N, C-alpha and C positions, 0 to 999 in steps of 0.2 A: 471412296472413303478409306481412311487408314484403319487397318484391322487392329485388334487388341494385341495380337502377336507382334506386329510391326512396332506398335507403341512401346511394348515391353522390351523389345530388342533395342529400340532407340534409347530408352531410358537406361538399360544396362550398359550400353556403349557409352553414354554420357557419364555414368557413375564411374566406370573404369578409366575413362579419360581424365576425369577430375581427380581421381585417386592418383593416377600417374603423374599429373602435373603437380599435385601437392607434394608427392614424394620427391620429385625433381627439385622443387623449391627448397624443401628441407635440406636435401643433400647439398645444394648450391650454397645456401646460407651457412651451413656447417663448414663447407670448404673455405668460404670467405673468412670466417672467424679463425679457422685453423691456420690458414696461410698468413693472415694478419699477425697472429701470435708468433708464428715462426719469424716473420720479418722484424717486428718491433720488440719481441722478447729476446731474440737471439742475434740475428744477422746484422741489423742496421747499426747498432752501437759498436760492433766489432769490425764493420766494413767488410764483412764476408759476402760473397756473391754466390749465385747458382748458375746453372746453364740456361739457355734459351732466352726468351724475351724478358723474363724476370731477372736473369743474370745481367743483360744489357742495362736494364733499368737500375739495378743495384750498382753496377759499375759507374754509370754516369752520375748517379746520386752521390757516390763516394768521392768523385772527382770534382763535383760542382756543388753549388748551393740550391740546386733545383730539387724540390721535395719529391720523394718517391711516388706519392700518390698522383702527381701530375705526369711523371714519366711513364707510369704503368698504363695510363690512358693513351698518351700520345704514341708510344711505341707499339701498342697493340692495335691501333686503329687500322693500319694496313692489313694486319692478320684477320681482323673482323671482316673487312671487305673481301679479302681472299677467301675466307670461310663461306661467305654468302655465295661466291662463284663456284667454289670447289665442292662444298658439302650441302649447302642449302640455306634458305633465308631464316628458317626457324632456329637452326643452330647458331647463325650469326646474331640473331636478336637475343637469344639466351646468353650467348657469350658476351655481348655488349653490356647487358645488364649485370652479369657476373663481374666483369672488369670494373664497371662503374661502382658496384657495391663494394668491391675490394678497395678501390681508391677512397671511397667515402669512409670505410672502416679504418683505413690507414690514417686518414686525416683527422678523424674525430674521436676514435676509441683509443683510450690509453691502456697500454700493457706494461707490466713491470719488466725491468731488465733482469732476467732470471739468473744469469751467471756471466762471469768474464773469463772463465776457463775456455781456452780456444778450442780444445778438442770437444768439449761438451757443446759449445756453441755450434761447431761444424756439424756434429752428429744430430743433435736434437733440433737445431734450426732446420736442417734438411728433412728430418722426420715430420715435423709440423707442416712445413711448406709442401712436402710431397703428399701428405694426407690431404691438404687443402686442394691441391691440383687433382688428386685422385677422386675425391668426393665430388668435385665440380664435373669431372668426366663421367662419373656415374649418374649425375644429374642431366647429362646431355649437352655439356658445353665445355669450354676450356677457360682457364685464367692465365694461360701461357700459350701464345699463338704459334710457337715454333713448329709444332707438329702439323699445323695447317699448311705452313710454308713447305715443310718436308713432303707432305702428300702432294701438293701442287707440283713441286720440282721433280718428284719421282715420276710423275706422269709425262712431264715435258722432256726430261733428259735421260730417262730410263735407268736410273739407279735406285737403290733401295732407300726406304725412309730412314732406316737405321744409319746408313752411311752418311746421309745428308745431316742428320742430327749430330753425328760425331764430328763432322767438319765444322759445323756452326760452333759447337762447344769448344773445339780446339782453338778456334779464332778467339772466342770469348776469354778462355782461361789463359791463352797466350798474351792477350792484351792486358789482363789482370796482372800477370807476372811482370810485364814491361811497365805498366802505369802505376801499379800499387807496390807489390813486392812478390818475390817468388814464394815466400812463406804464406802470404794471404792467398795466392793462387792455389797452392797445394792444399791448404785447409778448405778452400772453396771447392776443390775437386771432391773432397770427402763429403761436403754438403751436397754436392750434386749426386754422388753415388747413393747417399742415404735417402735423398728425395726420390730418386728414380726407383729404388727398391720399394719405398713406401707406396709410390704410385702403383707399382705392379701388385703389391699386396692388396691395396684398396680396390683396384679395378678387377683383378682376377680372383680375389678371395683367398681364404686360407687353404682351401682344398686344391690339390693339383690333380686334375683328371687325366686319365690315361685311356686312349682309344686302343682297343685290342682286336686284331684280326686273327682268326684261327682257321687253318685249313687242315682238315683231317677226315679220314674215312669213318671216324667215330663221332660224326657231327651230332647225332641225336643224343648220345650220352653226355657230350660236352655241353650241349644246349640245356639239357635237363639239370646238369650240375650247376651251371651258372644261375639258373632260375631258382632252384631249390636249396642250394648250399650257400651261394653268395647273395641270393635275393636281388639279383640285378636283371634288367631286361636285356633281350638279345634281338638282333636282326639277322635273318638268314638269307643269304644270296645264293642263287644258282650260278655256278661258274664252271670253269674247266681248268685243269692243271696239266702242265707238261712235265715229263720226267724221262729219264733214261737217255742214252746216247742218240737215239733216233727221235727224241722229243715226242714220245707218244702222248696223246691227249686223252684225258679221262674226265668224265663228268664228276663234279664234286660240289658239295654244299659248303659255303663260306660263312662263318659266324663273325659278326661284329658286335662288340659290347663296349661299354664305357664304365670304368671302375675308378676308384681313388688310388693314389699311390700306395696307401697303407694295405690295400688288398692284393697287390701284385704277387707277393710271396704266397699267399693263400691260393690264388688262382693257379700259379705255377705248380704248386704241390698237388692240387686236385686234378689238373690236366695230366701230370706225371702218373697219377694213379690209374688214369684211363688209358692213356697211350703216350709213351715217351717220344714217339716220332712225329707228334703234331707240329706243324709249322706255325709259329706264333710271331706276329709282328706288333710292336707297341709304339704308339706315338703320343706325344704330349698334346692335350686338348686344353685350349684356353678357358673355355667356359661352356656350360650346358644349360638348356632350358627344357622343361617338361620331362616326360619319361620318369624313370625310377631312380636315377642317379643321386638326386638330392633327398630322396626318402631314406628313412632308416632301414638298412638291410636286415634280412632275416637272421636270426641266430641259429647257427648249426649245432 
């Protein structure tokens, strides 16, 4: 028989799963609306394009009478199939529904043309489109399949995802310069940069996290300072350090902590007070989960 504990555990797991799915749906719907507004409120009426699959769709739409909502579906079909192979079926299903939702929104929902100023169109069209792509990514899918192709090719030919995306976009913007005009291509590059920055902002958040490694013989004092002054958690590793001409090895504790970029100066000042000779390495961290980093730090 199933125990009360197992029933409670299964119920809690079901509740958490439903909450996660609901949150994903809200994010995806918000992403669809934002991207649609970027398309119909800014880009379409001015024939500006973006990078990736959306850029290809916009370019073909500008050169033909084929509606954008049809192109969005047709061009992304191979990427959805590739996503199922490369990432997983759940991702592919959510992506398929997101792209279908975007196409329906573009076909049925009317948005006002906000402005005809080319610079404003390029910047704000990119912002709304990037916000839509970023929100969809936060919801566990994509509405632009270029990154799926980049992930697949990076595994096959051994180059970075970023390099592949750059090559794809160079081809798209080069085609736009040849088929539309150089001016449209240049403005479209502004759209792409605005969109990519907005995607980074939505996906990675407003905070920029910094991972800090500290090697010092004053490990206990530094550990106490990080906990009590900065209000951050620490992980202490046992390690060895080599120094001197002969490479002498000495046992040492190594501290690892994650802070926000606004706390870097304070951390450096506090370490300097304890020991000016501490070896400190800092690396950018994309995101964190759990621990104390997203909690409000203590006030010193």
